[in-house]
N, C-alpha and C positions, 0 to 999 in steps of 0.2 A: 205106727199109727202113735203109738205113748204119744212122741214129739208134737206130734197137729193136735192131739188133743189135751197137752199142755198151750200149746199156743192159744188155742179156742179158749179155753179155761181163761188163761190172760188176760184175751181179749176183752170175753165177758165181763169179768173184771171188772176192767178198765172204762169199759162204759158204762157197768152200774155207776161207776165211784164218779163219772162226768156227769151222769144224769142226776145221783142225790145231789151233787155240789151245786147243778142249776138251782134244782127245789129250794136247795137252802138259805141259796143267795136270793133265790127270787121273795122268799120268807123272811130274811132278814131287812130287805129294802120295803117289804108291809110293813114290820114293826117299825121302822125307823121313825113314820110318818107319826104315826099315832103319840110314839116318845115325843116326838117335838113338841107336840099338842100338848101333851101333858106337861111338859117340863113349863111352855108358857105358862099353863094353867096355874099350874106353883109358884111361880116370879122366875124361873129363872134367869138367868141374861141371854137378851136376844141381840144379835151383831144391830147396828146404825152404823149412816154413813158418819164419820168424822172419826170411830172408833172407841169414843169411852160412854160409856151409858151406867148413869144411876140405877140400879136394878132395883123396881117396887119402894122406893121412900128409903131405901136402906145406903148404907155409907160402900155398900158394895161397885165395882168398877166393872163394865167389858172393856178389854184392853187388846189392839192386837198390833201387827207389826210395825204400824206409821202411831202408836200412843206408847207404846211398851218403855220404852225408854226415857222418855219424862216422865211419865206414873209412878217406873218402878224403881230404875236407875239414878233415877235425880231424883227419888224422894229423898226427903229432911229424915224421916222417920221408918221403922222398917214395916218391909210390907209382905204378908201374905198375898202368895201369886198361885190359886188354883186351877190346874190346867184339867179339865172337864169335855164333853160331847154331852148336844141333848140328848141324844139315844142312851145315855150310862145311869145304869140303874143307881148302882153308887153315887154317880155324881149328882143326881136329882135329890139323893137323901142326903147326902151332904151339903147341902144348900141353904135348910133353914139352919143350922147348926152355924155357919157362915154368916148369915146375914145376924144372928143371936152375936157371935164374935166379933161383927163390923160395930154396932150399934154399942157393946159394951166397952170394946178398946178406941173408941173414935177419937182422933188427935194423937195418941198415941201408936196405934197401927192402921196402917193402910191396909182392905182385905180389894184383891183384884182377880176378876176372873178371865183364862186364852179360854177360845174355844178350837180346842186341836183341831178340827175339821176345818177353820177358817182360819187360824195362823199356824200351820204347819211348818211353817220357819223357824219361831219361836222353841216347838215343842223338840224340834229337834234341836237346833240350840241346848238346851236344857239339856239332855238325852233320855225325852220322857218314854217311856217303854208301857207305863200301864197308868188308866187314870181311875178316879181324881189321884191327883199327883201336886204336891202340896210343897211350893217350897215359901222358908224365910228370906229376906234378901235385905239386905240393910247394910247403908252405903257405897251400895250396886254393887254385895259380893252374898252367894249363896254359902249361909251361914246355917240354916238347916235344911231338914229335907225330910216327908214322907210320902208313899202309895198308898194307896187305899182307904175305903172308910175310915173314919179317925172318930172318937168321940173330942166331945165339947172339952171335957177334964184332959184329955191328950196333945189337945192343940192349944190350949190354955199354958198348958205346964211347956209344951214348945215356943209360943211365942213369948212366957214370962221369961224364960234364959238371957230374950236378947233385949230387953226393955231397961231400962237403966244407965 
């Protein structure tokens, strides 16, 4: 009797987990659309055919697999690469800071963004496990990196180490 009751409890628990997972997944999908709309409203990069786009008049470029090597690896100046997603709150919060840095470091540092949902191969290549993930690439080599929402001062310090 105990064994049957135990099996029933395990089955009921598994069914509850499956049901909750389904509700959670449906909720996440519903949340992504407004987040993408909100990201577009605040000037977050949008993918374009051809792969590179200046965002909102700033110096931030949206790159993908097709344009990454030319824009980043072949750059004659250091590149700050932001791996992000439209649905990521900290990524959206970081975007205005990146725009400021792009303007302040224009001609000395290139700022690019890579959408991990569209360019998963690049995210895998750089072992991105959390976003926003920021890499400084100089001469085709990663020279610095950080993960998570960073202050403008911290990012400026990170960039200044690699200038000159």
